N, C-alpha and C positions, 0 to 999 in steps of 0.2 A: 181679582182674577184667580180662577180656581186653582190651577196647577202651580201657582207661585208658592203655595204652602206645602207642596209635595216635593221633598228633596229627591231628585232623580240623578243620579250619578250621571268610560274609559275606550349577474346571472346566477340563479339559485339552483344548487344541486339537491335533487330530491332523492330520498332514500326509500328503498322498498322495505316495508315493515310487514313481514310475514308473521304468522301466529307464533312462531318461535321467538321472534323479536319481542312481541308483546308479552310473552311469558317471562322473558328475561327482564323486561322493564318492570313487571310486577314484582319480580324477585328483588330487583334493585331498590324498588320503593320500600319493600319491607326491610331491606338492609341499609337504608339511608343512614349513614353514620352522623349526619348533621341535623337530625330531627330535634335534638336538644336545643337548637338555636331557634326553634319555633315557640319556645316557652318565653313569651314576650318579656315578662318581668322576672324570669328565672335568674337567681344570683349568678350562676355560671355564665349564662348568656349575656347578662349585663356587664359582668367583669370582662368578658371577651370584647364587647363593644367599646367599653371605656379604654381598654388597653390599645385597641386599634386606633381609636380616636387620638390618643396621645402620640402614637407613631406618625399618624397623618399630619397632625398639627405641627409636630416638631419638624417634619420634612418641609412642609410648605412655608413655614415661618422663616426658614433659612433661605428661601428663594429670594434673590435680589429684587424681584418685582413685587413681593408680597406687601411691603410697607406702602409703596406708592399706589398700588391697586386699592388697598384698604382705605387709604386716605381719600381717594376719589369716590369710592363706593359710599363711604361714611358721609361725605359731604352731600351727596345726592339723596341718600335715604333719610338723613336727618335735616334736610333743608327746611328752614322755617317758612319759606315761601312756596312750599309744595301746594298743589291744587287739592282742596278737600273734596272727597267723594260726597256728593249731595243726593239726598232723597227727599222728595216732596211728600209731606204728610199734613193734611188738614190746613193747607195754606202756609205752612212753615217749612223751612229747610233743616233737615236733620243730617248729622255727620258723626262718624266715629273717627277720632283723631289720635294718632300716636306720635310722640316725639321723644327727644332725648330725656326730658324730665318725666314724661308719662309713657313709659315703655309698654305698659299694658293697655293704656288708652283711656280717652274720655268720650262718653256719649253726650252729645250736646246738640243745641238747636239755635236757630236765629230766624228772623223774619226775612222775607224776600227783599223788602225795601232796605233793610239794614245791610244785607249782603251786597246788594247792588251799589250801595254807597261806598263800598270799599272798606267799611269799618263794621264788620258783622256783630261785634259785641256778643260773642258766643255765650249762651246760657248753658252751663254745665249741668246735666241731669244726673249723671252717674260717673264716678271716678273709679275705674276698675282697679287701678293700683292701690287706692285706699281700701277698697272692698276686699281685695286679696290679702292685704296686710291685716286688716281687722279680723278677717275670718280664717287667717292662716291657710288659705287655699291658693292653688296655682290657677286662678281664674283667667280664662281667655274669652273675650267677647264673641258670641256666636249669633247675635241678632235679636230682634224683638218683633212682636206682632201687636198692633194697636187694636183696642176695642172700638168697633164701629157701631153707631155713628158718633159716640160721645168723645172718643179719643182721649179719655182721661185715665185709662188703665192700659198696661202693656204686659204681655207675657214675654219675659226676658229669658233668653237661652244663654247659659254659662257653661263653658267647656273646661274640663280639667286638662291643662297642658295642650289644648288644641285638638282634642279628639273629636270625632263626629258625634259621639255620645255626649249628651248635655243634660244639665239640670235645668228645669223650667221653674221660674219664680214669678209670681204676680207682683207688679210694681205700680204704685200710685203716682201719677205724674203731678198731681196737685201738692201732695205732701213730700214728694221725692223720697219715699220710703217703700221698702218691700212690705206687702200686705201680710200682717200676722194672720195665720190660719187661712191664707188665701189659696189660690190655685198653685200649689207648690208640688212639683213632681220630681221624684228621685231620678238619678242619672239613667238614661237609656237613649237609644237611637230613635226616639219617638217624636211626637209632635202634638201640640194642643192648638185648637182653633176655637176662637170665641163663637158662641151662639148668641148670648147676650151677657149682661153683667153678672148673672147668677148661674150660667151654665156654660160648659165648654165640651167640645168633642175631644177625647183624649185617646191617642194611640200610644201605648207604652208597654214596658215590660211588667206584666201583671203577675208574673210568677211562672212556674213550670208549664210548658206547653203553649205559652202565649206569644212566642217569637217564631218567625219563619226560619227556614234553613239558612237564609241569607243574613240572619241576625237583626231583622227589623220586626216591628210589632205586626201581629196578624189579627189583633182584636181592637176594635174601636168601641169606646164606651161614652155615654152621655153622663157627665159628672156634674152634680149639683153642689153649689157653694155650701160650705158648712158641714158636708158629709164626708166620710172617709172614702178614699178611692175604691176600697173594696165593695162599697155599696153602690158604685156607679152601674148604670144599666147598659148591658151590651147591645149595640145596634148594628154592628157589622163584624163578620168574621171571614178571614181569608184562609185558604188551605196552607198547611205547613210548607208545601212546596212552592207556594206563590212568593212573590218578592215582599209585599207588604200590604197593609190595609190603611185607609185614611178616611177622615171625615172633615169637611170644611163647610163654611157658610159664605156664600157670595151675595153681595148686595147689588140689586138692579132697580133703578127708578124708585129708590127709597124703601125697597122691600127685601127681606132676607130670603135666600133660597138655599136649601140644604142639599149637599151632595155627599154621598157615602160611596166608597168604592174600593177596588182592589187593583194593585199593580200585579198582574198575573206573572209578568216577567219584566225584563228591562224594556221591552218593546211591545208589550200587550197590556191594555188597561180595560177595566170593566166598571165604569162609573154608573151610579144609580142616583136618581133624583127622588128625594123624600117629599112626597106631596103633602097637602094640608090634612089629608085623612090618615097620614102615617104609613101610606103604602110606598114601598120601594119600587121605583120604575126603572128598569135597566135602559141604558143607551141603545138606540136602534142600530148604531154603527158597529161594524166589525171591531174586534178587540185591537186590531193593529192601528185603528184611527185614534189620533191623539186629540183630546178635548183641550181647548185653549182658554175660552172665556165665555161669559154670559153677558149679553148686551141687548137691551131693548126687547127682551123676551125671546131672543134667539140664542141658541148655543152654537159655538163655532168649533168645527173639527177639521183637522188636517189629515188627509188620506196618506197612508204609507203604501197602499196597494191600489190598483185600479178598482173602481167601483162603478159598474154599469158604464155610462157614458163619460164618467169623470176620471181623469187621469190621476195616477199616483202623484202626490205633491200638491194637489188642489186643496183649497180651503172652502168648506161648505158651511152654510148656515141653515139650521132648521129650527122651527119654533119649539120651545121647551114643552109647551102643552101638547105637542104632537108625539112626544115620546111614548105616550100611553097607547098609541096605535101600532107599536112594534115596527116591523119592517116596512109597513105602509107609510110610516113617517118619512122615509127616504124619498117618497114621491114629491114631498114638499121642499126638498133640498134646493137651495139657491147657491149658484156658483159665485163666490166672492173673489177668489184669486185662482188663476190658472197658471201653472208653471210653464217655463220654456226650457230649452236645453241648458240654459245658463242661469236662469233665475228661479229661485226656490224660496219658500217661506221659512223664516227662522222662528218667529214668534208673533202672536196676535195679542195686542193690548187694547185697552179702552180707557177713554176719559169718561166724563159724565155723559157726554152727548155724541162722541165720535169714536170711530174704530181706527186703530193704528196697526199697521202690519210692518214688521221688520223682515226684510228680505235680504238674501245674498244674491247679488247680480254679478256674475263672472268673478266670484270670490271677493267682491267688495260689498260691504253692508250698506243698505239704503233704507229709507223710511217712506212708507206709503200711507196715505190717508184714504180710508174707504167710506164712501157715502152712497146713499140710495138716491137715484135720480127720479124724475117725475114719472118715469115708466116702471118704477119699482125694481130697476136693475142696479147692481152694485157697480160703482165707478171708482177707479183708483187714480190718485194724483200723487206725484212725488214731492216730498218735502226736501228741497235742495239746500244743502249746507256747503259741502265741498264737492270736488270733482273726482279725484282719484283715490280718496281715502275712505275711512270708515265713518259713516253717518249712522249712529245707533241711538235708540231710545235708552236713556239712562234712568229715567224715573217718570211715572205717570201718577196722576191724582184722580181717584175715582169720583170724588165729590165736586170736582170742577173740571174745566177743560184744559187746565194747565198741564204741561209736560216738559221734560228736559231732554234735550238731544245733545250728544257729544260728537265732535269731529276729530279724527286723528289719522295720521298715516305714519309711515316708517320714519320720516324726517321732520314731521310736524307734531309737536306735543298737543295734548287734548285741549280743546276749547268746549265749554258747556254753554248751551243757549237755552233760554226760556221761551217757549212758544205757547200760543193759545190755539187749540184745535178748531175753535170756532172762526178763527181768522182765515178767510179763504186765500189771502195773499201770503200766508205763512211768515208773517213778520217775526224776525228773530231778535231777541235781546241777549247780547253777550253777558253772561253772568261771571264767568271766570276763564282765564286763559293761562295754561301752564307755562312756566319758564322753560326756555331752551337750556338743556343741560349738556349738550355737546355741539361742537362746531360742525355743521353739516353742509356748509356752503360749497364744498368741493366733493360732495357725495351725490350719488345717483341711485335710482331704483330701476331695475330692469325685470322683465318677465320672460321666462323661457318655458319650453315644454320639451319633453323627451319621451321616447317610446319605451314602454315597459315590455316585459318578456312576452306577454300575450297580445301585444300590438296596441294596447290602450295608451293614449297620450296623457302624460302626467305633467301638470304645470308646476312651476315654482317661481318664487321671487328671489332676486339677488340684490342686496344692498352693499355698496362698495364705494371706494373713491373713484372719481372720474378718471378717465384715461388709465384704467387698470392694465397693468402689464400682463399679457397672456403667456407667461413663461413657466407656469406650473408651480410657482414658488409663493403664492399668496396664502397666508394662514386663513383657512376657511372653516367656518362652523356651520354644519348642516343640521337644522332642527326639524323634528317631525313628531307626529302623533298618530294619525291614521286609525281612528276608531270612534265608536260611540256617537257617530253623527256630529262630532265636534269639528267645526270648520276652523282652519288656520287662516287668519286674516291679518292685514297690516295693523301694526301697533307701534307706538313710540316707546322703545325700551331704553330708558335714560342711562342706566349703568352699562348696558351692552354698547350703547353708542359711544360713551365716554371711554370705556376701558378697552373695547374691542375695535369698533369701527374707526374711531379717531386715531388709533395707533396703527392703522393699516390693515386690520382684519376684514374679512369678507363674511357677510351673514347670508345664509340661505334659508328661506322658509318654504318647506315642501307642502304640497297639497295632495296628499296621498288618498287613495281610495280607502273607504272606511270612515272618512270624515263626512261633514255635511255640506261640502262646497258645492256639489251639484245634485243635491236632492237624494231621495230615498234609494234610488238604484246605485248611486255612487257608494253609498254605505253598504247596502245589502249584497253587493256583488262580491264582497270579500269576507263574508261571515263564515264561521265554522270551518268546513273542509277547504274553503278557498282562502283561508287566512294568509297563507304563504304569499299570496299576490301582493299584499301590502309591503312585504319585505322585498319583493321583486321591484316594486315601484321605487322604494328608497334606494336600492342598489342601482337602479337605472339612472337616478338623478346623480348619485355619486360618480358613476362612470361618465355621465355627460359632462360634469364639471371638470373631470380630468381630461376628457376629449377636447373640450373647448380651451384648454390651457389655463383655466382659472386657477387650478390647484393640482396637487399630486397626492398620492397616498401619504407621503411623509408630512404633508401640511394640511391634511383633511381630518377634521374631527366631527363627531356626531353627538347629538344631545337630545334627550327626551325624558319625560317624567311620567310615572304611572303607566298607562298603556303605552306611552311613548318610551318608557323605560324598557318595556318588553320589546318594543320596536328596535331600539339600539342594541339591546342585549342579544336578540335573535340575529340581527344583521351582523354584529361583530363575530358571532359564532359561525355564520354562514360564509362571510367574506372578510376574514380578518386581514387579508392582504390590501384592502382598500383604505384602511384608516390607521391613524397613529394616535388618536385620542377618542375616548368614549366616556361621555358624562351620562351616567345611568341613575336617575333620581327616582326615589320611592317606587321601585319597579315591581312588576310581576315577572317572575323568572322560572319558577317551578310550575309549569303548566300541567303537570300530571296531578298535582295536589292543590292547585289554586282554588278549586271549588270547595275545598275543605277548610280554607283559611279565611276567617272573618267574613267579609261581604262577598267573597268569591262566588258563592252559589248563584248570586244575582246576575252574574255575567255569562252564564252558560248560553244565552241567546247570541252572544257575541263570539265566543270561542268554541262552544260545543262542550259536551260532557265527556271528560276523560274516561269515565267508566263505561261509555258506549264503545263496544268493540270496533264499530265502524269509524268512530271519531279518533280513537287513540292513535292510529297510524298517522293521521293528518296532523295531530298535535305534536307527535314526536318528530315530525319533519323540521320543526323550528324551535321547540321548547329549549331555551338556553341551558337550563340546569341539567337536562339529559344529554345535550349535545357536546358540552365542553369536554375536550380531550387533553391529556397530558402531553402528547407529542405534537401538538399544533402550536405555532407561535401566534399569540394574540396581541393586540394593542394593550397598553397598560391601562386597564379600565379603572375608572373612579366610580365606586358605588356610594350613593348617599341615600340615607333613609331616616326615619324617625321612630323612636320607641313608642310614641303615643299615636302612631298611625293606626287607627282601628278600622280603616277601609282596606288598604293594601298592606298585608301583613309584613312587618319588617323582616320576618324570617326568610322571605324571598332573597333580599339583598345579603343578609347575613350568611345564608347557606351557600349562595353562589360565590361570594367572596372567599369563604373558608375553603370551599372545594377547589377553587382556582389556586389559592395560596398553597394548599397542601400538594397540588399537582406541580408546583414549582413556578407558576406564572407570577410575574410582578403585577400587583394590583394595589389600589388604594381604597380605603373605606372610611366613611364618616357617618356616625349616627347621632343625630340631635336627640337628646333625651326628652325633648318636648316637641310641640309643633304640629303633631297630627299629620294628615295627608297634605295639609297646606305648607308643610316643611318646617315653618318657624312660628313660635308663639309671640315673639316680640321683635322690635327693630334691631336690637343688638345681635340676635341670632340671624336675622336676615343679612346683616352686614358681613358676618363671618361666613355664612353659606355662600354668598355671591363672591366674596373675596377668594375663598378656596377654589371655586370653579374657574374663575378667571385666571388665577395663578397657575392652576393645572394646565389650562389651555395654552397659555403662552409658553409654559415649560415644555409641553409636548409638541406643539405644532407652530411655535412662535416664529418670529422674523428671521430671515436669513440674509446674508450679505449677497448683493447682486453685483 
C-alpha cells in the first residue's frame, strides 16, 4: 500500500487584537527571555531540565500513593502474558517485544501454526539491547521494510533515543547480519523504499538545501547498490516550502509500480506515476484528495472536498492507465464508498485479491470488504467481530488474502483474529486474547453529547462505576485531542483502568471537532482562524460534566498530548476556574513561534501562519504562552516532555513552565532525556511516566469523604 511508507503526522472569552496589540506581540517575541530554553541540547537548558526533574521526582515519590501506583503500573507494563503486537509478512507473524530483561526489545517472528498452538517458539532476528551495547549507541527500534517479493532483505530504521530521525541499515534475514557496504543511510527524517535488490528510492538529508522548511527531505534519488549516495540520480524534487518528497514502489498482480510525489502540505498531495517509458504522470485528482492504494489496476482516492457529483469523504477508483488522460480520467471514476452523516472512511487496504475499508461509524471503527458484483458495481459487506467496540484491521498481507483484525472496547481487552478475505462467510480464527488487567464487572460505558458555543453538538464517552453518585465529588479525568483528523475511539487502557477506574475515578473521552470522527468537515470546520472552536467544545464538555453532577472544578482534571497538549494548555489559560489538574504532555504552547521549531512549519494548514497579519490575532486568542498572566490563579499544571522529541520541540514545555514559575504559579515539570515524541524509549521509562501522571491526578483531584 502506497502511503504506508509515507510518515504523515497533530464559554470562551475572545480578545480584540488591534494592530497595536500585534506590534506589542512582535516586541514581546523579540524580548522573549526564555528563548535559551529552545536550545535542545544546550548545557544551561539541560541543567535546568535536570534540576526540575529532581524536584518533581522528590515531590511525587513522597506521595503516599506513589509506591502502590508504581507497583500496579509495573505489574501491567512488564506482564509476561501481555498480548504481542502482530504483523503478517510473507506467511509469518512478526513481533517487536520488550520486557524486563529486554528493555530495548527483540525483533522476532514465528509461524501462524506455531502461534495458534499456544507455543510460538519465537525466532529472534535482532536483539536491540545487544546491538546498542555492542555499538555503544542508544538505539530505539523504529521499524523495517521488507524487500518484495523475496522478503530476504530488510531496511531497518534505528532511532537514537526515540527521535523521529533515524539511521537506515540494510539487514540480511538469512545471515541475520547487517549488510556490509549495503544500503546504509545516515540519520535523517528520511525514508528508503525498495525498487529491487540493487536499487532503492531514497529521500534523505543530502546536504545544504535538500531539506524543506518542515525539516523533511525535499529530494528523492534512485540509489544503486555499491555506489556512493552522492552518485545517486535525482528523480523528484519538492519546493522548500512543501512538506516533503517521497518515492515508493507498490506491487500489484506480481508487477512493480513506481510512484514519486510531494506532500505539498499536511493535507495536500501530488502523487505521480512513473510509467515504463520513464515519464512522470501526475494524478488527475485535486491535491486535497488522498491516495490510499493500488489494486487490480485501479488507484483508490479519498475525497476531502466535493468533486462533481461525488461528496467529500467518498472513495473513488480510477484505472491507473487513465492517469495519462489528465482531468478526463475522472470521467472513469467509480464510486467505491459513499459517506453518511455518521460513517466515514479511515483507511483503504488490500490483500492479494480483495479490498478492505476501515471506516468510523458513529465514532466506532468497523471493517468493510469491497468487491465488484456482476454488474461492475462495488458492493460493501461488513466484517462483524464485535458490536459496540473497535473492529480494526491490524495487519494485511499483500501476497495472500490473509489479514488480521482486532476487537477492543473500553472494558474489553484486545482480541486478534485471523481472517481470509476470500471467505465469504468471514470465518474468524482467534489468534490471541489479552488478559483482563482490571476488575470491570461493576463498570459501565455511557455516551453523552452537549452543545458547544456555536450550537454544534459534541459527543463524548464516559467510563465509570455503575450507580455513580451525581454529587459533584467524583474524581474525573477528561481527555482530548481535537486535531489532524485523528479520531478518538474506544480502547482498553489497562493502567488507567487499574489505577484510576478501579479506585473510583471517572474517565471521559471527548470527540472534539478537528478530529476524524465525522469526516472531512468535522476536521476542516476548526482549522486556522476557527481553531478556538475546539477549545469551546472542550469547555462545553467540562461544563456539562459539572452540570450533570458527575464532578466539580475541584475534582476535574484534563489530559492531552502533542496537539492535545495545546488543547489542555489553551483551555487552562482560557477557563482556569473549571479545572484542578492539567496533564500537558509533549505540547505545543508557543503558537507564535511553533512554525519555526522543528517540524512546526508542516502544521500551518492546521493552525495557520503566525506571520500572516490576518492569522496572528486568531492565534493570539488562544496561544497559551502569550496568554498566561501573573495575576490569574491557574490549576497546578504538570508539563511533561522529552529532550529527544524532534517533532514537537521541548522548548514549548520548557518555556511555558519557566514563565509560569517565574510569575509565581505553582507548576510541575518532567523531561525525559530520551523517548522522542513517543514519550519513552523503554519500558522502565514508561513505568515512571505513567506513575508520575497517576500520582499527580490522585493528589490534585483525588477521592473525598462523602
